[in-house]
BAFI-3210 file (N, C-alpha, C; in Angstrom, 3 decimals, decimal comma, padded with zeros to 6 digits):
// residues 306
n [1|2|3|4|5|6|7|8|9|10|11|12|13|14|15|16|17|18|19|20|21|22|23|24|25|26|27|28|29|30|31|32|33|34|35|36|37|38|39|40|41|42|43|44|45|46|47|48|49|50|51|52|53|54|55|56|57|58|59|60|61|62|63|64|65|66|67|68|69|70|71|72|73|74|75|76|77|78|79|80|81|82|83|84|85|86|87|88|89|90|91|92|93|94|95|96|97|98|99|100|101|102|103|104|105|106|107|108|109|110|111|112|113|114|115|116|117|118|119|120|121|122|123|124|125|126|127|128|129|130|131|132|133|134|135|136|137|138|139|140|141|142|143|144|145|146|147|148|149|150|151|152|153|154|155|156|157|158|159|160|161|162|163|164|165|166|167|168|169|170|171|172|173|174|175|176|177|178|179|180|181|182|183|184|185|186|187|188|189|190|191|192|193|194|195|196|197|198|199|200|201|202|203|204|205|206|207|208|209|210|211|212|213|214|215|216|217|218|219|220|221|222|223|224|225|226|227|228|229|230|231|232|233|234|235|236|237|238|239|240|241|242|243|244|245|246|247|248|249|250|251|252|253|254|255|256|257|258|259|260|261|262|263|264|265|266|267|268|269|270|271|272|273|274|275|276|277|278|279|280|281|282|283|284|285|286|287|288|289|290|291|292|293|294|295|296|297|298|299|300|301|302|303|304|305|306]
n.u [-033,235|-032,338|-030,642|-028,564|-027,646|-026,665|-024,600|-022,967|-022,281|-020,755|-018,582|-017,694|-016,602|-014,442|-012,977|-012,373|-010,727|-008,573|-007,632|-006,892|-004,816|-002,886|-002,361|-001,380|001,132|002,459|002,613|004,189|006,525|007,695|010,499|011,005|010,160|007,553|008,791|011,115|013,264|014,898|016,089|016,280|014,848|016,623|018,099|017,010|014,566|013,321|013,099|011,280|009,052|008,466|007,785|005,556|003,655|003,364|005,170|007,518|007,492|007,759|006,841|004,777|003,574|002,677|000,794|-001,130|-002,077|-003,093|-005,096|-006,860|-007,600|-008,762|-010,784|-012,341|-012,603|-013,155|-011,337|-009,167|-006,839|-004,387|-003,452|-000,246|000,958|-000,716|-000,946|-002,694|-005,120|-007,363|-007,475|-010,082|-011,434|-010,278|-011,069|-013,843|-014,220|-013,262|-014,747|-017,514|-016,909|-015,576|-017,582|-019,622|-018,366|-017,912|-020,577|-021,627|-019,966|-020,774|-023,428|-023,001|-021,697|-023,754|-025,831|-024,625|-023,598|-025,861|-027,520|-025,901|-025,549|-028,222|-028,807|-026,961|-027,904|-030,391|-029,808|-028,333|-025,225|-024,933|-023,610|-023,841|-023,894|-021,308|-019,748|-020,430|-019,593|-016,888|-016,092|-016,643|-014,761|-012,412|-012,811|-012,613|-009,946|-008,484|-006,886|-008,177|-006,765|-005,635|-007,914|-008,804|-006,774|-007,173|-009,763|-009,295|-007,585|-009,364|-011,818|-011,047|-008,636|-008,941|-011,735|-012,558|-014,680|-015,100|-013,905|-010,471|-009,543|-010,139|-012,898|-016,335|-018,403|-020,996|-019,878|-017,246|-017,419|-018,044|-016,073|-014,254|-016,121|-016,880|-014,388|-013,849|-016,059|-016,340|-014,696|-016,046|-018,595|-018,189|-017,792|-020,292|-021,956|-021,232|-021,971|-024,734|-025,684|-025,112|-026,764|-029,287|-029,480|-029,581|-031,922|-033,859|-034,344|-036,075|-039,244|-041,355|-040,690|-040,960|-043,700|-044,479|-043,560|-045,234|-047,561|-047,376|-045,706|-043,211|-039,632|-038,147|-040,030|-040,400|-037,892|-037,707|-040,016|-040,122|-037,676|-035,505|-035,256|-034,510|-032,209|-030,600|-029,357|-026,615|-025,370|-025,956|-024,519|-022,004|-021,834|-020,838|-017,923|-017,481|-018,097|-016,109|-013,935|-014,393|-014,045|-011,326|-010,207|-010,669|-008,571|-006,509|-007,836|-008,778|-006,375|-005,483|-007,372|-007,159|-008,807|-009,962|-010,470|-010,985|-009,286|-007,228|-006,149|-005,193|-003,114|-001,394|-000,860|000,702|002,986|003,864|004,302|002,337|001,204|-001,187|-003,217|-003,127|-003,866|-006,446|-007,789|-007,590|-009,058|-011,584|-012,133|-012,162|-014,350|-016,460|-016,438|-016,971|-019,518|-021,001|-020,785|-022,305|-024,795|-025,232|-025,506|-027,902|-029,642|-029,482|-030,805|-033,322|-034,048|-034,262|-036,258|-035,826|-033,262|-031,420|-030,127|-026,988]
n.v [026,003|023,588|022,510|024,384|024,011|021,401|021,867|023,516|021,711|019,962|021,627|021,854|019,320|019,496|021,552|020,356|018,257|019,730|021,079|018,932|017,830|019,940|020,523|018,059|017,732|020,051|019,671|017,379|018,492|019,737|020,548|018,742|015,597|013,308|011,637|012,790|014,119|015,511|013,368|010,979|007,781|004,612|003,841|001,458|001,100|003,473|003,068|000,956|002,223|004,154|002,449|001,189|003,210|003,797|005,591|005,259|004,966|006,424|009,918|010,535|008,091|007,694|009,722|008,820|006,524|007,676|009,356|007,505|006,080|008,106|009,254|007,186|005,204|006,661|006,926|008,413|007,658|006,658|008,611|010,044|010,856|010,384|007,352|005,333|006,113|006,883|009,367|010,084|009,439|011,299|013,734|013,481|013,732|016,328|017,978|018,553|020,285|022,472|023,297|024,038|026,169|027,876|028,349|029,682|031,946|033,059|033,687|035,618|037,545|038,240|039,189|041,359|042,844|043,385|044,768|046,989|048,134|048,829|050,700|052,721|053,427|054,488|056,908|058,692|060,280|061,333|061,690|059,191|057,510|058,037|057,080|054,340|053,473|054,076|052,320|049,975|050,109|049,894|047,330|045,789|046,200|045,047|041,972|038,652|037,305|039,317|040,550|038,373|038,203|040,643|040,238|038,077|039,288|041,140|039,784|037,435|037,571|040,048|040,487|037,886|036,277|034,301|031,040|030,508|028,727|025,682|023,352|022,524|023,567|026,121|028,522|028,275|028,860|031,498|033,693|032,800|032,793|035,479|036,679|035,536|036,305|039,126|040,729|040,138|040,961|043,694|044,180|043,324|045,216|047,581|046,919|046,383|048,825|050,459|049,199|049,630|052,452|052,943|051,581|052,846|055,208|054,762|054,678|053,064|052,889|055,490|055,655|053,826|055,190|057,378|056,319|056,418|054,664|053,646|054,403|052,039|050,021|050,432|049,685|046,977|045,741|046,503|047,384|045,780|043,220|043,665|045,161|043,269|041,874|042,559|041,687|038,952|038,157|038,530|036,545|034,109|034,434|035,271|033,032|031,321|032,804|032,661|029,938|029,627|031,476|030,258|028,572|029,948|031,007|028,721|027,637|029,637|029,530|026,923|024,879|021,832|021,524|021,247|023,164|023,320|020,762|020,968|022,848|021,413|019,267|020,502|021,218|018,683|017,463|015,777|014,255|012,987|013,840|016,623|016,804|015,745|017,704|019,917|019,022|018,737|021,390|022,701|021,470|022,196|025,036|025,437|024,265|025,851|028,360|027,844|027,438|030,031|031,438|030,328|031,215|033,932|034,215|033,458|035,448|037,652|037,468|038,450|037,941|035,498|032,222|031,521]
n.w [188,176|189,220|187,269|187,368|189,976|189,772|187,995|189,554|191,552|190,055|189,492|192,071|192,499|190,744|191,946|194,422|193,553|192,482|194,788|196,435|194,889|194,606|197,314|198,250|196,955|197,773|200,552|200,662|199,757|201,867|203,991|206,030|207,535|208,761|210,593|211,342|213,772|216,717|217,888|215,993|215,001|214,698|211,454|210,299|211,648|210,945|208,214|208,151|209,253|207,287|205,209|206,332|206,391|203,770|202,616|201,346|198,677|195,303|194,948|193,126|192,837|195,453|195,476|193,610|194,921|197,266|196,241|195,100|197,396|198,994|197,412|196,245|198,207|200,437|202,505|204,609|205,684|208,241|211,153|211,302|213,575|215,843|216,127|216,732|215,899|213,234|210,592|209,992|212,373|214,145|212,985|213,145|215,850|216,341|214,634|215,526|217,663|216,452|214,660|216,422|217,791|215,563|214,725|216,965|216,923|214,496|215,064|217,061|215,482|213,670|215,362|216,761|214,587|212,870|214,648|215,341|212,790|212,152|214,176|213,542|210,990|211,561|212,673|210,774|209,994|212,518|215,895|216,979|214,749|213,784|215,929|215,980|213,435|213,599|215,610|214,228|212,144|213,643|214,665|212,328|211,709|213,787|214,482|215,250|217,277|218,793|219,818|221,303|223,251|224,638|225,632|227,350|229,239|230,392|231,096|232,291|233,866|235,159|235,920|236,249|235,168|233,260|232,174|231,268|229,351|227,469|226,915|227,054|228,596|228,459|229,252|228,429|225,753|225,373|225,342|223,207|221,062|220,886|220,340|217,870|216,360|216,418|214,520|212,122|212,731|212,660|209,905|208,937|210,153|208,802|206,160|206,442|207,362|205,114|203,210|204,380|204,381|201,654|200,981|202,567|201,277|199,240|197,410|198,453|201,091|201,992|201,752|203,723|205,971|205,885|206,812|209,485|210,846|213,180|213,175|213,749|213,226|210,489|209,511|210,342|209,221|206,505|205,306|206,045|204,802|202,096|202,542|203,625|201,613|200,764|203,115|203,176|200,915|201,934|203,817|202,870|202,342|204,997|206,541|205,652|206,597|209,347|209,755|209,037|210,784|213,180|213,552|214,872|217,125|218,431|219,283|221,037|223,086|223,839|222,683|221,527|218,605|215,012|213,929|215,818|215,560|212,961|213,162|214,845|213,157|211,247|212,723|213,425|211,037|210,039|207,532|206,587|208,360|208,026|205,306|205,507|207,054|205,334|203,106|204,299|205,156|202,655|201,409|203,176|203,010|200,269|199,984|201,772|200,542|198,267|199,457|200,422|198,007|197,075|199,100|198,589|196,120|196,968|198,794|197,137|194,540|192,002|191,323|189,748|190,313|189,152]
ca.u [-032,299|-031,763|-029,496|-027,475|-027,096|-025,849|-023,367|-022,126|-021,746|-019,678|-017,436|-017,190|-015,736|-013,199|-012,238|-011,845|-009,600|-007,446|-007,104|-006,207|-003,581|-001,909|-001,992|-000,585|002,524|003,066|002,940|005,324|007,721|008,223|011,880|011,106|009,161|006,845|009,614|012,325|013,275|016,247|016,597|015,576|015,023|017,647|017,710|016,172|013,217|012,747|012,737|010,056|007,959|008,113|007,096|004,257|002,717|003,371|005,923|008,795|007,305|007,884|005,753|003,660|002,879|001,953|-000,364|-002,136|-002,688|-003,885|-006,287|-007,776|-008,120|-009,586|-011,943|-013,193|-012,850|-013,427|-010,398|-008,131|-005,620|-004,102|-002,634|001,155|001,362|-001,557|-000,975|-003,800|-006,364|-007,412|-007,795|-011,539|-011,818|-009,852|-011,921|-015,199|-014,233|-013,018|-015,699|-018,599|-016,387|-015,345|-018,870|-020,304|-017,694|-018,178|-021,980|-021,764|-019,305|-021,611|-024,576|-022,492|-021,440|-025,019|-026,570|-023,946|-023,467|-027,157|-027,992|-025,095|-025,865|-029,548|-028,708|-026,266|-028,742|-031,516|-029,285|-027,204|-024,407|-024,966|-022,473|-024,047|-023,428|-019,844|-019,169|-020,621|-018,743|-015,495|-015,882|-016,616|-013,456|-011,433|-013,022|-012,081|-008,488|-007,862|-006,979|-008,938|-005,932|-005,488|-009,181|-008,816|-005,902|-007,830|-010,884|-008,741|-007,111|-010,470|-012,878|-010,494|-007,688|-009,395|-013,052|-012,677|-016,057|-015,137|-012,681|-009,496|-009,269|-010,858|-014,183|-017,222|-019,563|-021,341|-018,927|-016,028|-017,646|-018,381|-014,946|-013,829|-017,127|-016,777|-013,114|-013,946|-017,158|-016,331|-014,264|-017,076|-019,691|-017,860|-018,081|-021,743|-022,538|-021,023|-022,768|-026,161|-025,963|-025,152|-027,963|-030,464|-029,534|-030,040|-033,313|-034,741|-034,619|-036,969|-040,615|-042,234|-040,331|-041,618|-045,124|-044,619|-043,396|-046,409|-048,634|-047,162|-044,904|-041,984|-038,430|-037,785|-041,001|-040,108|-036,708|-037,963|-041,065|-040,054|-036,346|-034,448|-035,063|-033,724|-030,893|-029,821|-028,702|-025,140|-024,930|-026,008|-023,367|-020,795|-021,828|-019,962|-016,550|-017,419|-018,036|-014,751|-013,033|-014,592|-013,413|-009,868|-009,836|-010,742|-007,257|-005,771|-008,631|-008,788|-005,080|-005,396|-008,238|-006,920|-010,000|-009,532|-011,268|-010,252|-008,204|-006,121|-005,531|-004,473|-001,853|-000,544|-000,407|001,785|004,175|004,295|004,402|001,371|000,686|-002,566|-004,123|-003,167|-004,677|-007,832|-008,352|-007,702|-010,191|-012,823|-012,358|-012,529|-015,716|-017,396|-016,494|-017,628|-020,949|-021,611|-020,913|-023,450|-025,998|-025,411|-026,034|-029,315|-030,346|-029,521|-031,884|-034,604|-034,364|-034,654|-036,644|-035,354|-031,901|-031,406|-028,909|-026,280]
ca.v [026,046|022,261|022,379|025,215|023,347|020,267|022,425|023,970|020,521|019,459|022,495|021,498|018,156|019,970|022,309|019,400|017,558|020,652|021,332|017,719|017,669|020,977|020,365|016,849|017,930|021,084|019,070|016,477|019,293|020,301|020,103|017,760|014,549|012,979|010,869|013,551|014,706|015,699|012,026|010,105|006,344|003,988|003,781|000,296|001,368|004,535|002,468|000,191|003,173|004,712|001,400|000,909|004,280|003,985|006,804|004,907|004,927|007,745|010,818|010,425|006,845|007,974|010,544|007,973|005,672|008,505|009,816|006,374|005,747|009,187|009,554|006,025|004,441|007,607|006,580|009,441|007,055|006,820|009,743|009,676|011,226|009,595|006,184|004,445|006,716|007,293|010,785|010,219|009,438|012,562|014,799|013,309|014,254|017,768|018,739|019,162|021,384|023,624|023,756|024,742|027,458|028,711|028,762|030,704|033,163|033,642|034,302|036,854|038,516|038,715|039,976|042,639|043,570|043,893|045,777|048,203|048,739|049,446|051,899|053,762|053,873|055,273|058,248|058,929|061,487|061,824|061,193|057,749|056,900|058,146|056,192|052,945|053,180|054,081|051,040|048,934|050,185|049,335|045,884|045,182|046,308|044,214|040,515|038,005|036,909|040,502|040,657|037,287|038,586|041,703|039,628|037,283|040,208|041,819|038,931|036,275|037,954|041,200|040,259|036,446|035,877|033,148|030,228|030,986|027,757|024,421|023,224|021,612|024,282|027,328|029,561|028,127|029,311|032,919|034,515|032,445|033,205|036,935|036,978|035,086|036,942|040,586|041,346|039,961|041,841|045,036|044,235|043,216|046,505|048,541|046,516|046,530|050,268|050,960|048,675|050,292|053,837|052,925|051,118|053,808|056,338|054,331|055,189|052,277|053,199|056,761|055,350|053,203|056,233|058,256|055,650|056,632|053,623|054,098|054,048|050,636|049,197|050,562|048,871|045,555|045,223|046,857|047,665|044,843|042,105|044,118|045,608|042,097|041,248|042,615|040,879|037,550|037,941|038,495|035,390|033,065|034,722|035,358|031,665|030,847|033,488|032,117|028,620|029,776|032,192|029,368|027,943|030,702|031,151|027,435|027,473|030,586|029,095|025,489|024,129|020,719|021,443|020,931|024,135|022,905|019,585|021,385|023,451|020,326|018,464|021,245|021,086|017,284|016,943|014,678|014,458|012,539|014,696|017,925|016,639|015,558|018,994|020,754|018,517|019,047|022,831|023,050|021,004|023,004|026,394|025,387|024,001|027,014|029,398|027,476|027,714|031,481|031,828|029,939|032,145|035,234|034,184|033,347|036,753|038,564|036,623|039,024|037,437|034,074|031,497|031,217]
ca.w [189,296|189,418|186,370|187,874|191,158|189,315|187,428|190,659|192,211|189,199|189,743|193,395|192,323|190,119|192,966|195,385|192,917|192,399|196,128|196,888|194,128|194,971|198,729|198,426|196,533|198,618|201,844|200,466|199,465|203,109|204,207|207,108|207,430|210,000|211,523|211,631|215,118|217,252|218,182|215,049|215,257|213,855|210,033|209,996|212,157|210,129|206,932|208,361|209,446|205,980|204,448|206,942|206,057|202,310|202,325|200,719|197,229|194,668|195,333|192,186|193,167|196,691|195,127|192,989|195,951|198,179|195,528|194,997|198,720|199,526|196,560|195,985|199,432|201,531|203,565|204,695|206,203|209,673|211,565|211,459|214,933|216,748|215,246|217,084|215,407|211,834|210,394|210,073|213,783|214,748|212,458|213,652|217,216|216,355|213,827|216,314|218,472|215,577|214,130|217,519|217,970|214,403|214,738|218,010|216,443|213,445|215,750|217,676|214,414|213,107|216,352|216,994|213,341|212,411|215,609|215,183|211,497|212,225|215,026|212,781|209,871|212,088|213,001|209,853|210,145|213,892|216,668|217,146|213,499|213,747|216,939|215,567|212,281|214,066|216,283|213,191|211,477|214,576|214,718|211,099|211,700|214,820|214,280|216,323|218,413|219,647|220,542|222,285|224,356|225,418|226,355|228,451|230,281|231,076|231,645|232,992|234,917|235,941|236,522|236,525|234,865|232,364|232,182|230,287|228,295|227,559|226,223|227,754|229,107|227,717|229,608|227,636|224,376|225,296|224,888|221,852|220,082|220,717|219,666|216,481|215,645|216,404|213,257|211,097|213,136|212,184|208,465|208,764|210,540|207,718|205,005|206,735|207,392|203,740|202,568|204,937|203,906|200,258|200,940|203,234|200,389|198,168|197,506|199,315|202,481|202,306|201,939|205,043|206,977|205,876|207,554|210,903|211,470|213,835|212,389|213,956|212,505|209,059|209,207|210,547|208,354|205,095|204,744|206,451|203,871|200,948|203,019|204,008|200,461|200,876|204,252|202,750|200,033|202,762|204,712|202,334|202,802|206,462|207,066|205,382|207,517|210,685|209,792|209,052|211,997|214,334|213,734|215,878|218,343|219,132|219,957|222,147|224,172|224,083|222,299|220,675|217,389|213,789|213,782|216,678|214,942|211,761|213,605|215,323|212,012|210,604|213,568|213,467|209,669|209,916|206,186|206,403|209,123|207,359|204,106|205,904|207,460|204,133|202,326|205,010|205,081|201,283|201,170|203,951|202,472|198,961|200,184|202,412|199,516|197,435|200,255|200,440|196,696|197,041|199,985|197,929|195,126|197,672|199,372|196,043|193,395|190,732|191,089|189,425|190,639|187,908]
c.u [-031,611|-030,525|-028,300|-026,829|-026,214|-024,532|-022,421|-021,517|-020,619|-018,414|-016,836|-016,249|-014,397|-012,336|-011,610|-010,636|-008,372|-006,804|-006,333|-004,849|-002,515|-001,432|-001,096|000,882|003,207|003,465|004,144|006,619|008,320|009,608|012,054|009,949|008,534|007,692|010,961|012,202|014,726|016,904|015,882|015,799|016,139|017,160|016,791|014,735|012,544|012,319|011,441|008,845|007,506|007,351|005,699|003,219|002,782|004,089|007,267|008,694|007,564|006,643|004,556|002,874|002,097|000,681|-001,479|-002,847|-003,577|-005,182|-007,315|-008,416|-009,082|-010,875|-012,884|-013,514|-013,219|-012,577|-009,263|-006,853|-005,440|-003,338|-001,203|001,702|000,606|-001,870|-002,074|-005,132|-006,246|-007,744|-009,297|-012,012|-011,460|-010,751|-013,344|-015,320|-014,081|-014,055|-016,851|-018,139|-016,212|-016,644|-019,641|-019,694|-017,986|-019,612|-022,212|-021,133|-020,136|-022,845|-024,163|-022,293|-022,739|-025,769|-025,935|-023,910|-024,779|-027,688|-027,229|-025,401|-027,215|-029,519|-028,038|-027,135|-029,920|-031,095|-028,107|-026,548|-024,535|-023,748|-022,608|-023,540|-021,905|-019,189|-019,278|-019,698|-017,254|-015,160|-015,818|-015,280|-012,361|-011,570|-012,490|-010,555|-007,824|-007,981|-007,616|-008,065|-005,644|-006,756|-009,257|-007,955|-006,524|-008,979|-010,389|-008,264|-008,273|-011,359|-012,363|-009,618|-008,201|-010,706|-013,324|-014,119|-016,135|-013,854|-011,758|-009,323|-010,116|-012,182|-015,053|-018,468|-019,826|-020,366|-017,632|-016,177|-017,798|-017,236|-014,441|-014,821|-017,056|-015,504|-013,173|-014,980|-017,071|-015,813|-015,301|-018,329|-019,445|-018,165|-019,581|-022,415|-022,397|-021,892|-024,260|-026,550|-026,075|-026,406|-029,225|-030,583|-030,004|-031,513|-034,265|-035,060|-035,591|-038,416|-041,474|-041,912|-040,964|-043,114|-045,364|-044,474|-044,622|-047,593|-048,443|-046,365|-043,645|-040,775|-038,026|-038,741|-040,764|-038,932|-037,039|-038,926|-040,793|-038,638|-035,332|-034,189|-034,203|-032,328|-030,006|-029,053|-027,182|-024,601|-024,913|-024,852|-022,076|-020,709|-020,948|-018,510|-016,434|-017,324|-016,654|-013,752|-013,170|-013,921|-011,896|-009,405|-009,865|-009,430|-006,494|-006,536|-008,668|-007,472|-004,977|-006,193|-008,152|-008,170|-009,587|-010,483|-010,402|-009,082|-006,995|-005,390|-004,720|-003,131|-000,887|-000,024|000,719|003,079|004,748|004,515|003,522|000,648|-000,804|-003,561|-004,239|-004,027|-006,155|-008,497|-008,554|-008,897|-011,515|-013,137|-012,813|-013,963|-016,727|-017,549|-017,229|-019,131|-021,638|-021,746|-022,088|-024,755|-026,282|-025,979|-027,515|-030,145|-030,499|-030,661|-033,254|-035,010|-034,836|-034,971|-036,176|-033,975|-031,961|-030,073|-028,228|-024,823]
c.v [024,698|022,069|023,177|024,579|022,166|020,755|022,890|022,786|019,899|020,307|022,226|020,308|018,568|020,712|021,359|018,658|018,463|020,904|020,120|017,586|018,664|020,780|019,157|017,106|019,036|020,515|018,156|017,235|019,937|019,737|019,086|016,777|014,204|012,245|011,521|014,177|014,907|014,361|011,027|008,637|005,783|003,851|002,605|000,522|002,453|003,998|001,676|001,106|003,769|003,699|001,142|001,954|004,666|005,276|006,515|004,850|006,316|008,600|010,671|009,147|007,000|008,768|009,702|007,091|006,486|008,953|008,699|006,077|006,819|009,371|008,373|005,227|005,327|007,286|007,599|008,932|007,259|008,109|009,264|010,043|010,391|008,273|005,193|004,945|006,995|008,786|011,011|010,262|010,762|013,705|014,690|013,776|015,773|018,585|019,315|020,348|022,634|024,176|024,525|026,117|028,390|029,213|029,850|032,022|033,847|034,306|035,617|037,931|039,091|039,601|041,349|043,471|044,173|044,970|047,087|048,902|049,424|050,725|053,037|054,307|054,719|056,689|058,569|060,289|062,126|061,283|059,692|057,001|056,923|057,185|054,728|052,598|053,226|052,783|049,895|048,929|049,602|047,821|045,168|045,156|045,350|042,734|039,840|037,572|038,093|040,702|039,585|037,639|039,652|041,121|038,804|038,186|040,796|040,829|037,669|036,710|039,099|040,905|038,791|035,940|034,595|032,342|030,658|030,022|026,520|024,467|022,241|022,263|025,514|028,463|029,488|028,698|030,820|033,739|034,108|032,892|034,703|037,296|036,623|035,873|038,443|041,201|041,231|040,765|043,256|045,180|044,169|044,538|047,524|048,199|046,738|048,007|050,823|050,475|049,347|051,723|053,910|052,547|052,155|055,025|055,986|054,727|054,391|052,490|054,522|056,565|054,735|054,241|057,134|057,643|055,760|055,557|054,226|053,720|052,590|049,718|049,263|049,681|047,390|045,012|045,410|046,941|046,552|043,772|042,516|044,546|044,443|041,488|041,371|041,767|039,406|037,224|037,807|037,227|034,253|033,285|034,792|033,972|031,068|031,501|032,982|030,754|028,739|030,514|031,319|028,630|028,616|030,740|029,844|027,188|028,393|030,097|027,586|024,656|023,075|020,549|021,119|021,891|023,771|021,711|019,968|022,008|022,375|019,477|019,165|021,117|019,667|016,667|015,710|014,859|014,140|013,432|016,068|017,855|016,489|016,863|019,894|020,320|018,889|020,533|023,246|022,659|021,888|024,403|026,411|025,182|025,209|028,178|029,111|027,756|029,212|031,971|031,491|030,880|033,516|035,282|034,065|034,680|037,747|037,727|037,163|038,508|035,941|033,457|031,078|030,977]
c.w [189,501|188,545|186,850|189,092|190,766|188,715|188,518|191,412|191,389|189,388|191,118|193,316|191,707|191,143|193,983|194,812|192,862|193,756|196,641|196,192|194,575|196,411|198,946|198,088|197,341|199,975|201,719|200,188|200,711|203,391|205,328|206,978|208,760|211,024|211,774|213,020|215,547|217,579|217,274|215,394|214,382|212,405|209,703|210,443|211,321|208,764|207,060|208,557|208,121|205,137|205,003|206,565|204,586|201,911|201,662|199,207|196,635|194,931|194,406|192,440|194,469|196,399|194,518|194,008|196,885|197,509|195,420|196,342|199,229|198,733|196,461|197,248|200,621|202,761|203,551|205,345|207,693|209,937|211,770|212,840|215,968|216,045|215,573|216,537|213,905|211,757|210,505|211,514|214,454|214,288|212,991|215,105|217,248|215,619|214,650|217,159|217,613|215,009|215,193|217,745|216,804|214,368|215,787|217,568|215,367|214,041|216,405|216,616|213,861|214,098|216,539|215,716|212,863|213,349|215,444|213,861|211,498|213,052|214,262|211,656|210,340|212,443|212,082|210,107|211,528|214,636|216,918|215,919|213,436|214,730|216,512|214,413|212,651|214,775|215,273|212,454|212,356|214,653|213,498|211,136|212,683|214,466|215,489|217,502|219,335|220,473|221,619|223,490|225,247|226,239|227,544|229,585|231,080|231,818|232,342|234,149|235,784|236,662|236,844|236,324|234,048|232,507|231,056|229,131|228,513|226,834|226,994|228,307|228,240|228,019|228,817|226,224|224,259|224,716|223,508|220,786|219,825|219,959|218,193|215,695|215,515|215,099|212,143|211,439|212,631|210,692|208,197|209,109|209,413|206,509|205,244|206,797|205,978|203,012|203,065|204,419|202,463|200,177|201,520|202,367|199,272|198,466|198,482|200,802|202,891|202,515|203,310|206,152|207,055|206,605|209,060|211,604|212,093|212,983|212,539|213,203|210,997|208,666|209,277|209,503|206,870|204,522|204,975|205,403|202,685|201,370|203,415|202,845|200,496|202,015|203,876|201,814|200,828|203,599|204,193|202,728|204,316|207,078|206,837|206,332|208,937|210,804|209,864|210,302|213,231|214,562|214,865|217,193|219,130|219,853|221,168|223,348|224,431|223,847|221,287|219,490|216,190|213,590|214,605|216,081|213,700|212,128|214,082|214,170|211,268|211,402|213,495|212,090|209,485|208,583|206,081|207,146|208,480|206,101|204,460|206,291|206,245|203,290|202,985|204,937|203,674|200,989|201,899|203,363|201,142|199,109|200,804|201,438|198,587|198,174|200,291|199,118|196,577|197,909|199,321|196,918|195,787|198,290|198,322|194,818|192,050|190,358|190,850|189,831|189,352|188,212]
res [x|x|x|x|x|x|x|x|x|x|x|x|x|x|x|x|x|x|x|x|x|x|x|x|x|x|x|x|x|x|x|x|x|x|x|x|x|x|x|x|x|x|x|x|x|x|x|x|x|x|x|x|x|x|x|x|x|x|x|x|x|x|x|x|x|x|x|x|x|x|x|x|x|x|x|x|x|x|x|x|x|x|x|x|x|x|x|x|x|x|x|x|x|x|x|x|x|x|x|x|x|x|x|x|x|x|x|x|x|x|x|x|x|x|x|x|x|x|x|x|x|x|x|x|x|x|x|x|x|x|x|x|x|x|x|x|x|x|x|x|x|x|x|x|x|x|x|x|x|x|x|x|x|x|x|x|x|x|x|x|x|x|x|x|x|x|x|x|x|x|x|x|x|x|x|x|x|x|x|x|x|x|x|x|x|x|x|x|x|x|x|x|x|x|x|x|x|x|x|x|x|x|x|x|x|x|x|x|x|x|x|x|x|x|x|x|x|x|x|x|x|x|x|x|x|x|x|x|x|x|x|x|x|x|x|x|x|x|x|x|x|x|x|x|x|x|x|x|x|x|x|x|x|x|x|x|x|x|x|x|x|x|x|x|x|x|x|x|x|x|x|x|x|x|x|x|x|x|x|x|x|x|x|x|x|x|x|x|x|x|x|x|x|x|x|x|x|x|x|x|x|x|x|x|x|x]
***
């Protein structure tokens, strides 16, 4: 396994290099720059600004300098919008917020998804199964910003149970976590139900039932671990989806996380901040996918990490 992990880490370095290269040139190809506005500064001041942020050199030369600074010095440069702060400082402030929101959304997705999938599997082809799977299909179809809008209408304007925006208390995390986690809960419910139905038909499950165990005990003690394999496989893409989905949810609920900074960097043409967020997201998603692969091999020893 050690050799495979080292090989995967080497591929991670290749992926990071490719993402940095492609993203750098795509961002530089945008039709507007960080200092373009309706009231641009005088040409002399704009020339000095470009020189100060190393934007007056040819693009290929800018790329070489950025690659050296980011890879070897771990320096993502200053923000072109918030000029008193570096990109590293901005990301270090936004990362805990986004990680907390993403972790809460993942917990919501797992709790709701696993519970719904187990309930549906215990009553296959019943009205309960049909209702749960219909709700899951609806949850997959609805984007998280629509769910966020419905939650705000119900729990903020109608019942006034939660704050509408901001970050700082547990109440601020409830609605964003639900809006972000519900679509993934729907997918987890479908996968867990399918895994349970396949597992519950095996011989060792029939033996457990013959011992007089209740359906819930059979699922928890004997069927859940094997039925979790499809869910664990889904956790890698789900984590990536939660990270990318937080871009919209953080804006809807005015949460100052990495997603919010990424949207602002796009509006402001903040090259360095946009690159920093892309690099961080790529690294997190790649590492989390590797962790999921390791978990998959641990849940089922018959599967080797390759």
